[in-house]
N, C-alpha and C positions, 0 to 999 in steps of 0.2 A: 658909634654906629647907631643909625636909625633903624626903625622896624621896617623901613620901606623894601619891598622885594626889588632886588636888582638882578633882572634876567641876563645870563651870561653862560657861554659854553666854553670850557677850558680844555685843551688837549694837552696831556701831560707825558712826556717820554722820560723815563728815570734810568740812570746808570747805563748810558749807551755803550761807553768805554771804547770809542773810536781808537784804533791802534793796538787792540789787544794782542798778545802774543800767541794765543791760541785760536781764538775766532777771528778769522781774517777780515780785516776792515773792509775790503771791497764787498764781502758778502753782507756785512752789517749794513752798508750803504746801499746796496741793491735792495735789501728787505725794507730799508726806510723810503727808497723810491716807490716801492710798491704801495705803500701807505698813501704816498703823495699822488699816485696814479688815481685814487678814488676822489676826483675833483669835487663831487658832490658833498663828500664828507668834509675835505679841507675847506671848502667855501663856507661851511657852517660854523667854523671856528670863530671866536672872538679872540682868543688869547692861546698862544702856544708857549708851554714853559718846559724848561729843563731843570729839575731839581738837583742838579750837581752830577759830577763824573761823566760829562759830555766825552771827555778823553780818558783814556786809560794809562798813558805815560806820555813823557816827553817826546814830541815829534820833531825831526829835523826836516830841512828842505829836501833831503835826500831820501825821506821816507817813501818806501815804494808805492803806496797807495794815497799819498797826500793830494794828488790831483782828484782822486775820486771824492775825497772829503771835501775839498773846496767846490768841486761841482755841485756836490749835495747841498752846501751852505747857500750857494747861489740860486739853487732852484727853490729853497725854502724861502729865501728873501723875496725872490720874484712873486711866489705865491701869496706871501704877506702883502705885498704891495697891491697885487691884483684883487685880493678878497679882503683887504683891509683889516687883517687881524694883527694884534701886537705880539711882540716876542720878549720873553724874559728868561734869561739864563743865569743861574746860581753857580757860584764857584763851589766845587765839591771837595773831596779829600786833596789836600795840596799835592800829594804824592802821585796822584792821578792826573788832576786837571792842569796844574802848573800855570794857571792863569791863561791858558791857550784859547779860551773862549773869546779873547780878543780878536782872534782870527775871524770870527763872524763880524765883528764890527769893521774890520778892515774891508772884508768883502763888500759889506753894505756901504762903505764909503766910496769904494770903486764903482758900484753900480750907481751910485747917485751922482758921481762925476761923469761918468760915461753915458749914462741913459736917463739920468733925472729920476730914478726910481728911489723914492723915500719910504723908509720903514721905521715904524715906532718899535725900536729895539734897545734893549737895556741889558747889560751884562753887570752883574752885582757880585762883588767880592768882599763886602764889608756888612756886618750886622746893621740893618737899616730898615726904615719903613718908607714907603712910597705911597702917595695919594694919586691914582691913576684916573685922572680927570675924565678921560673918555667914557669910563664906565662907573664913575662915582664910587670907586672902592679904594680900600687901604689893603697894601700888601707888605707883610713883615718877611725879611730875607734873613735866613740864618745859615751862613756857611759852615762847613765842617771845621772842627778844631779851631773856632773863633777864639776860645780861651781854654787854658788848661782844665778848668773846673766847669763842668756842665751846669751847676747851680749858679755859678757867676754869669755864665751865658744867659741863663733864663732871667736872672736879676737885671742884666743891662738891657735885655729885651723889655722888661717890665718898665725900666726907667725912660727908655725911648717911648713907649706908649704914654707915660705919665706926662712927659714933656709936651706931647701932642693932645693931651687931654682925652685919651682912648682908654676905655676899659676893655675893649676887644678890638682886633683887626678883623678884616673881613676874610682874608686868606693869608696863607703862609707857605713859602718855599723853605724847606729846611733839609740840610743834609747830615744825616747822623742817625744812629740806631736808638730805639727806645726799649725801656726795660721789658715790654712785653714780647719783644722780638728775641731777645737774648737773656742770658743769665747776668743780670746786672751786678751780681755779687762777684763775678769774675771780669767784669768790665765797668770800671767807674765812669767811664765815658758815655754811658747810656743815659738818655734823657728820660724824664718823668712824662710819661703819656698823660697822666692826669692833669699835671700842671699846665703843660703845653696846649692840650686840648681845650682847657677853658679860656685860654687867651684869644682863640679864634672863633669868629661867629660861624663862618661857613666851613672851610675845608683846609687842611694841611696837606700840601703834597711832599711826601717824605722820600728822599732818595738814600742810598747807601747799603741798605740790606736787599739782597737780590731775589728775595721770595715775596710773592704777591701776598698782601694782607690789608686788613682794615681793622681799626680800633676806633670806635666812635667816629670822629671826623677826620681822623688820620688816615690818608689814602696812600697806600704803598704799592705801586705797579710792579715792583722788582725790576730786574734787568730786562732791557728791551730784547736781548739774545741771550742764549746760553753761553756761559763763559768758563765753566768748569764742570767736573763730575760731581753728581750730587744736585744737579739743577735739572732733574727730568721733567719737572712740571711745566705747564705752559708758560710761555714768555709773551710779552707785548707791551701794551700802553694802554692809557686811560682817557676817557673824556668825562668830564663833570659838567652837567647842565643843570642851571637853575632856571626853570621857565617862568613866565610873566604870571602863571597861575599859582606859583609857589611850589610846585612840584620839582623835586630833585631826581635826577636821573644820572646814575653812575655806571658807565659801561666799561668793561675791560675787553679790549680788542686783542685778539691772539695773534702773534706772529707765527703763523702756521709753517713758516719757512725756517725758523730757528734752527741754528747749527744742533745736530744730535750728539749728545753726550751719553753714552750707554755703558752699563756695568753688566758684564756677563760672568755669572757665578759658575766656574768650571770645577769647584771643589769636589773631590772624590771621583772625578772622571779620569779615565785612562787618557793618554795622549791622543790616541785615535778617537776616542768618543768626544773629546774636547774640541778637536780640530773640526769634526763633523758638525757639532753644534755651533761653533764660531762661525764657520763658513757659511751655515744656513743663515745665521743672524746678519753677517755682513752683506749678503745678497739682498738684504731688505732695506739697507740704509743707503743714502746718497753718497756721493764722493766728498771728501773732507769732513767725514764724521769722525768721532772721537770714540774709540771703544776701549774700555778698561776691563782686563781679565782678572777676575777675583779668583785666586789659586791658593791651593794649600801648600804648593811646592814651586819655588822659583825655578829650579833646575829643569823640571818637567815641561812647564810652559814655555820657558825660554827656548827649549829645544824645538818647539814648533813654531815659535815666533818668526823665524827667518822664512819658513814657508808662507806663513801668513801675509808677511810684508811684500813678498814677491807676487802673490796672487792678487792682493788688494793694496796696491801701491798709493792709492789715494785715500787710504784711511789710516788715521793716526792710532797706534796702539800704545798702551802702557799697561803696566802689571801691578796689581795690589796683592800683597801676600797676606794671608789669614794667619795671624800670630796671637797666641793666648795672652802674650804680655802687652798687646796693643792697647786694651782698656787701661792697663796701669800706666803705659806711656802717655795716653791721652790725659789722664789724671795729672801726671807730672806737668805737661804742656800748660793745662789750665792753672796750676799753681804758680808757675813761672810767669804766664801772662798776667796774673794778678799782681805780681810784684813789679814787673817793669812796663811802663807805659811810655810810648813815644809820642813826639809831636813835631811836625815839620816846621822849620823855621825859615822865614824869609824877611826881606827888609820891612814888611808891612805889619809883622806880628811880633818881632824879636824883642822889641821894647816892652810890650805888654807881657809877653811870657817871662822875661827876665824879672820885671817888676813883681809879677805875681810869685816867682820862686824866693825873691829877696824878702818878702813877708814872712817866709818860714825861718829866716836867718837873722834874728834881731841884733846879733853881735856885729853885723856889717853895716857900714855907713851907706845905706841904700841911695840916698839922695847923691852922694858923691859918685857912685858907680853909674847911675843913670845919667848924670851930667856928662861923665866921660864917655858913655855910649853915644849920647846924642852928638858929641863933639866929634866923633870919629865915623858917624854914618854919613 
């Protein structure tokens, strides 16, 4: 990397999770359209990136809102063609994305054939480095669960850079958690923010954790919309602009229409008091909001839940019971999660994962096992 300033404006949408089972896809799509309605903003983009988990689960052709999703992709691609910005999409958690971002490539191919609209689009599902000639920058791509060992993932990234005679890349799209975001002693899959930060000259756009944060040059927008209780903080997306003067401007754009997830504490209240309080709060939120009732008695609150559901038929209610043993239970869950780590397997990573496991079993003829695996794939 040279010391030359490379002016560029990047818009980054993290963890969109289209097809989520609680936050309705058509609402997420509608809120994304509101972003695209600001053509003055969109026309200023040089690059649009999605650092993983564009999808939440495997969607079928019968998925109720698939048409809305495809219309959104079409509009994004048309705007990219009109305003000449490029698009880069990273594969996120395999159990969310399922490589479905290929759908965007299919829509782009159809637009090219039908209308001659060409877009500089790339969907990346492998650890790799790209030189983007249009802007003279290097981009490192790090999908989630690339390797069973995060240190190995880092070393492979270093090796790729070494092969290209790079001491740093300009930017990085990464999907995964960092130590500063979670308790790394309970999750060995967390990346070292210090190591990765030093690999990148400008910024890392990181997806996976749904809470907005920044550590040095690691930018985390959090999820575009609210997807669960405990996510009351603002949601949205980022723009990162490096101006020709050398000034850096990072802006968090709030999604002010994000789905409401709200917890109401009704502990210690009588049923009558609780219902009055809950009804007052429900009158303040839009339809399709999610209200969680935090109570010290399931029997008491369940008694009033039928009344609430009849009166607020377009609000989703759940109950959380305050139990003294909850803290003890959470500690048990953390201990269990420390022992058992899972990874999604597919045809692209199964050989790499098994080879990694075989290193821990010297008594097995790993060469023979891998030969047989290749033979039957």
